[in-house]
C-alpha positions in Angstrom: 0.0 -0.1 0.0 2.9 2.3 0.7 4.3 1.9 -2.7 1.0 2.8 -4.4 0.6 5.8 -2.0 4.0 7.2 -3.5 2.4 7.0 -7.1 -1.2 7.4 -6.7 -2.1 8.7 -3.1 -5.9 9.0 -3.7 -6.1 5.5 -5.0 -4.3 4.2 -1.9 -6.6 6.3 0.4 -9.5 4.7 -1.3 -8.2 1.2 -0.9 -7.4 1.8 2.6 -11.1 3.0 3.1 -12.3 -0.3 1.6 -10.2 -2.3 3.8 -10.9 -0.6 6.9 -14.7 0.0 6.7 -17.8 -2.0 6.1 -18.8 -2.5 2.5 -22.3 -1.4 1.4 -23.2 -3.9 -1.4 -25.3 -1.2 -2.9 -22.3 0.4 -4.2 -22.3 -1.6 -7.3 -18.6 -2.3 -7.1 -17.1 -5.3 -8.8 -13.6 -7.1 -9.2 -12.7 -4.7 -12.0 -11.1 -1.2 -12.4 -10.7 1.1 -15.1 -7.3 1.8 -16.7 -6.6 4.8 -18.9 -4.2 4.1 -21.5 -3.5 7.3 -23.9 -6.9 8.6 -23.0 -8.6 5.4 -24.0 -10.4 3.7 -20.8 -10.1 0.1 -20.6 -11.8 -2.1 -17.9 -9.5 -4.6 -16.2 -10.7 -7.6 -14.5 -9.0 -8.7 -11.3 -10.2 -12.1 -11.5 -11.8 -14.1 -14.4 -15.4 -12.8 -14.8 -14.5 -10.2 -12.3 -17.3 -8.0 -13.6 -19.8 -10.5 -12.3 -18.3 -10.6 -8.8 -19.6 -8.0 -6.5 -17.4 -6.4 -3.9 -18.6 -7.5 -0.4 -17.6 -7.1 3.1 -16.3 -10.8 3.0 -14.1 -10.5 -0.2 -12.8 -6.9 0.3 -9.4 -8.1 1.5 -9.0 -10.2 -1.8 -10.1 -7.3 -3.9 -7.5 -4.9 -2.2 -4.8 -7.4 -2.6 -5.5 -8.2 -6.2 -5.9 -4.5 -7.1 -2.6 -3.9 -5.6 -1.1 -6.8 -7.6 -2.5 -5.5 -10.7 -1.4 -1.9 -10.2 2.1 -2.5 -9.0 3.0 -5.6 -11.1 0.7 -6.6 -13.8 0.5 -3.0 -15.2 4.3 -2.6 -15.4 5.1 -6.1 -16.1 6.4 -5.5 -19.8 8.5 -2.5 -18.6 10.0 -4.4 -15.7 10.9 -7.2 -18.1 12.6 -5.0 -20.5 14.6 -3.4 -17.6 15.6 -6.8 -16.3 16.7 -8.0 -19.8 18.8 -4.9 -20.2 20.2 -5.1 -16.6 21.1 -8.8 -17.2 22.9 -7.9 -20.3 25.3 -5.8 -18.1 25.2 -7.7 -14.9 24.8 -11.6 -14.9 21.5 -12.5 -13.2 23.4 -14.8 -10.8 25.1 -11.8 -9.3 22.1 -9.8 -8.9 20.4 -12.1 -6.6 23.3 -11.7 -4.1 22.5 -8.1 -3.5 19.8 -6.6 -1.1 17.4 -4.2 -2.8 19.1 -1.2 -1.1 22.6 -2.4 -2.2 21.4 -2.6 -5.9 19.8 0.6 -5.8 23.1 2.1 -4.4 25.0 0.6 -7.4 22.5 1.6 -10.0 21.6 5.2 -8.8 24.5 6.0 -6.4 24.2 8.0 -3.3 22.1 11.1 -3.1 23.2 12.2 0.4 26.3 14.6 0.0 28.4 14.9 3.0 30.2 18.1 3.1 33.2 16.8 4.7 33.7 14.1 2.0 33.3 16.8 -0.8 35.9 19.0 0.8 38.3 16.1 0.9 37.7 15.3 -2.7 38.3 18.9 -4.1 41.5 20.0 -5.5 42.6 23.8 -5.9 44.3 25.5 -8.6 45.5 29.2 -8.2 44.2 29.2 -4.6 43.9 27.0 -1.5 41.5 25.9 1.0 42.8 28.9 3.2 41.8 31.5 0.6 38.9 33.7 1.9 36.9 33.1 -1.2 37.2 29.3 -0.9 36.2 29.7 3.1 33.1 31.5 2.0 32.3 28.8 -0.6 32.3 26.1 2.1 30.4 28.4 4.7 27.7 28.9 2.1 27.7 25.1 1.2 27.2 24.3 5.1 23.9 26.2 4.8 22.7 24.4 1.7 20.0 21.9 2.0 20.7 18.3 0.5 18.5 19.2 -2.6 20.7 22.3 -3.2 23.9 20.2 -2.6 22.6 17.7 -5.3 21.9 20.7 -7.5 25.5 21.9 -7.2 26.8 18.5 -7.7 24.9 18.4 -11.0 26.3 21.6 -12.1 29.9 20.3 -11.2 29.7 16.9 -12.6 26.6 16.4 -14.7 25.5 13.8 -12.3 22.8 14.1 -9.6 24.3 11.3 -7.4 27.5 10.2 -6.0 29.0 6.9 -7.4 28.6 4.1 -4.9 32.4 4.1 -4.2 32.0 7.8 -3.0 32.7 11.4 -4.0 36.4 10.5 -4.6 35.3 9.0 -8.0 34.7 12.7 -9.1 37.9 14.8 -9.8 36.7 18.3 -8.8 39.0 21.1 -9.2 38.2 24.7 -8.0 40.2 27.2 -10.1 40.5 30.9 -9.2 40.6 32.9 -12.4 41.4 36.5 -13.0 38.1 37.3 -14.7 35.8 40.1 -14.1 33.8 40.0 -10.5 30.7 40.0 -12.8 31.7 36.6 -14.4 29.5 33.7 -13.2 30.9 30.3 -12.1 31.8 27.9 -15.0 31.9 23.9 -14.8 33.4 21.6 -17.1 32.8 17.9 -17.2 35.0 15.4 -19.0 
């Protein structure tokens, strides 16, 4: 239910209501739901002949479970299979099953939490040092940044919104002090 709540909060709220409250059989609900595919409405049966099976207080638990399974698995089955096929071309299937979900997510997506101390350790300086007042101000400002602002800075600096699983040291970040006009905006290069 929590997964559905992230993508369709109102639907999750309705299913919770069904699960937690007595069902009035006069509602006319059956074991079906409507799916909108490119503005074309299609009725999906949760079970065979689901249109003929009325939702009751006795079967509401089955209804909710089947609905969740349909929304979170069956509707995205083709996309999930295509993703798995692509993933297994890069990483053998026998290796993937050894990872916990959060470990696999870290390998694929990287870290999104940016620790300022780690970032400081990974930066190199040219034409300045970490004792330069301008650099001190830079780090003071970053201390007040939210994580989202730090992610935006990382995106500006590296072209990536996350840190590789091996850590920030994977990025070679160099701060270069130039003799351009004070009106000149910061510039970032990735290569």
